N, C-alpha and C positions, 0 to 999 in steps of 0.2 A: 710647816715651812711656808705655806701660802699666807698664813697670818703674819709671820715675821716679815715677808716681803711687803705686805700691805702697810706695815708700820714703817718700813724703810722709805717708801715713796715720798711721804710728806717731808721728811728730812732732806732728801735729795732735792726736791723742789725748792724748799726753803733756802738751801745752800746756793742753788743756782740763782734764785731771786736776790740773795744778798750780794753775790759777786757782781751781778748785772747792775744792781742798784749803786754799788760803790764805784764801778769802773765804766759802765756804759749807760749812765742815766741820760746822756745827751742824745741818745737815739730817739727818744720821744720828742724832745724839743726841736731837734733838727728836722724830723719828718713833719712836725707841726709847722715849722718855719717854711717848709716846702709848700704847704697849702697856702700860707699867707703870701709867699713870694709869687706864686703862679697867678693868684687872684689880683695882686697889685700890678703885676706886669701887664696882664690883660686889660685892667682898668686904665693904665697909662698908655696903652697902645704900643708897648715896647716888646721886643723880642724876648722870648723865654729862653734863657741860657741854661746850660747844664752845670748848675752850681752844686755845692755840697748839700744844700737843702733839698734840691730836686732829686739828687742821687739818693739821699736818705729816704725820701718819700717813695720813690720808685722801687728802691731795693726792698723796703719793708712790705710794700704792696705785692711785689712779686713773690716774696717769701710767704706771705699770707695766702695768696692764690694757690700755692703748692701745698702748704702744711696747715692751713687754717690759722686761727688766731693764737698760735703758739707764742708769738712775741708778747701778746697781751697777758697770757697766763704765766709766763716764766721770766720775761726780760724787761717789761715795761716798768719804769721807776714808779710811776703813779699807781699802777696796779699792785706792785709789791708793797708800797707804802700803805695802800688800802688794806691789804691782807694782814699786815703787821698791826695796824691800828685796830682792826676789827677783832683780831685774836686777843690783843691786850685788853680790849674792852670786855670781851666775854670772860677772860681770865679774872679780871677785877670783879666783875659781877658774881662770878662763882665764889671768889674768896670772901666777899662781903655778904654772900647768900642773898643776892638781889636778882630778881628776874630781869634779864636784859630787855631793853626797849627795842622793838623791831617795827619796821614799816609794814603796813598792811599790804597783802598781796595785790589787791585791786589798785592801790596807789602805785605800786611798783610797775604794774602793767601800763598804767597811764603815763607815768614819768619816763618810761623807756624811749618815748619819742622826742624827749627834750633835747637829746644830744644832736639830733638832725637839725633842730631849730638853731642850736648854738653853732653848728657847722655853717649853716646858711647865713647866720648873722655875721660870723667872722669873715666869710667869703665876701659878703656884700660890703662890709666895712673896709676890708682890704682892697676891694675893687675900686672903691671911691677914695682911697687914700686916707681914710679916717682912722683906721686901726692904729697906725703908728703914732698918731697924735694923742691917743689915750694913755699917756704915760702914767704908770703906777696902778693901772686897773687890772692888769693881767696876773692871775694867780700862778700861771706857768712861769712867768718871769721871776716872781718872788721865790717860787720853789727852786728854780735854777740858782738864784743868788744864795739862798740858804744852804743848798747842797754843796756849793763851792766854798762855804765858810764866810760869805759876805753878808754881814748882818746889818749893813747900812740901808735899811728898808724904810727909812722915815718918809721918803718920797713915794713909797709904794703902799701906803696905808690901805687904800681900797682893795688892792690885790692881796694884801696880807689878810684882811678881813674875809675876803672870799676864800682864801686858802684855808683859814681856820674853820670856816663854815663847811667846807668840803670835808675836812678832817672829822668834824662833828658828824656829818652824814656817814662817813666811813665806819663810825662806831656802831650806828644803829642798823646799818644795812651792808651786808657783804658785797664788795665790788660796787659800792655806791657811785663812785666817779665813773667807772667803766660802763656801767649800765645806763646811767642817766645823763652824764655831762660830757663825756669825752668826744671831742670833735674828730680825733684821729680814729677812734673806735667806730664812729659813724661811717667814716670812709671804708674801713675794713669790713664792716657788716654788709656793705653794698657790693663788695667784690664778688666775682664769679669763682668761688672756691672749688677746686677740684675735689672729687669725692674719694680720692685714694686714701687720704690720711685723716679724713673727718670721721667722727664716730657715728655708729649705727647701733640700733637695738633690735634684736630678734624677739618680737613681741609674742610670737606663738608659744614660746616656752616660759613666759613671764608668770609669776605668781599672781593670781587674781587679786586686784586691789592693792598691789604693792606700791608702785610709783616711787620707790626709794630713790631712784636716780634723779627724778625731777625734784624731789624735796631736798636732795643734797646739792643740786646744781645752784651756783650763785646767780644764774640768770633765770631760774625756774622754767627752763625750756624742756619740752618733750623731744627726745632724740628722733631723727628720721628713722623709718623702718629699714631693716636689712634689705639690701638690694636696690634701695631708692637712690636716685641721683640728687635728691634734695639735700641741701646743706643748711645747718643752723647758724645764721650769721652772728648771733650773740653768744656762741659757744667760745669760751676762753681757753679751751684745751687744758683745763686744770686737772683733768683725769680723775676727779673725785667720784664721778658716776661709775667709772669702771670698777673701782675698788669697793663701791657700795653694793653693787648688784650681787645678790646671793646666788643667782643662777649663772653668773658669768656670761650674760647674754649680750654684752656690749663689746664691740670690736671696731677696728678700722674698716673703711670701705675695702681696703686691701686685706683680705681675711687672714693672711698668714700672720698678721700682727693684731694684738689686742689694742695697742695704742699707748699703754703705760709701761712698756718694758724699759728698764733703766738704760740699757744700751741704746735703744731707739731714742730715748729722751736726750741722752748725752750726744748722740749723733746730730740731732736737730739743733741743740744749743751750740754745738761746735760749729755747725754751718752758719748759724745766726751770728755768733761772735766773729767768725771769719769774715762774714759780710760786713759787719760793723767796722772791723779793722780795715777792710778794703776801702770802705767809704770814709775812713779817717775819723770815725766817731770815738 
């Protein structure tokens, strides 16, 4: 029965990702727009008003503080695209019997800081009013256009090339965009996340030399110890580590939950979708 449940979880997550990708892809771009709007208003010396962009950013930040980066793991359009592209790449490699190309672990560790530099660059450019003048250079704009069926991207060639480069990175590294490039992910990783629903590992009962949860993790992180108030900012709440652990040592900070219960997952995505609908996304 446990083996069957482990097989069900990936399909539930994939179905949720598909639904959110099709109907709530604007959540990422709206929250990202909130970052640009706040920086540009501060730069212009103007009052920050409660716009839809600010509401989206504030709403997703509040949700992340409570539940961790569940949005990133289940509802973000870019994250879902990355999972699909990476899965397809591995599937093709398996079919043609070719070893998949992967980024080295040491490079991944170094590149993880790039997203903070990108966030800083976007904030600075928005603050000085330069970002809006860089027409055609944003891969996020191109993604939004293509998602809505607008293929008139001739004026967005730089952004299109950047998007294609990102998709190439998604092939060779799981969660490439989320780990290395996402400015919104940089914001989420700096938030003071409550320890109630973030994952913990009871190391005392671990098999010596196992580290299966870290190897399965898209971010290669080591989970905080059971009872610790520490949170892993780069945890996408994908739940893969929970299903990987042979000793079932991984649980939520609130110990009555493992963290990957289907009902609990559906409750969280229901709350998130309700939040998106309330924000008009």
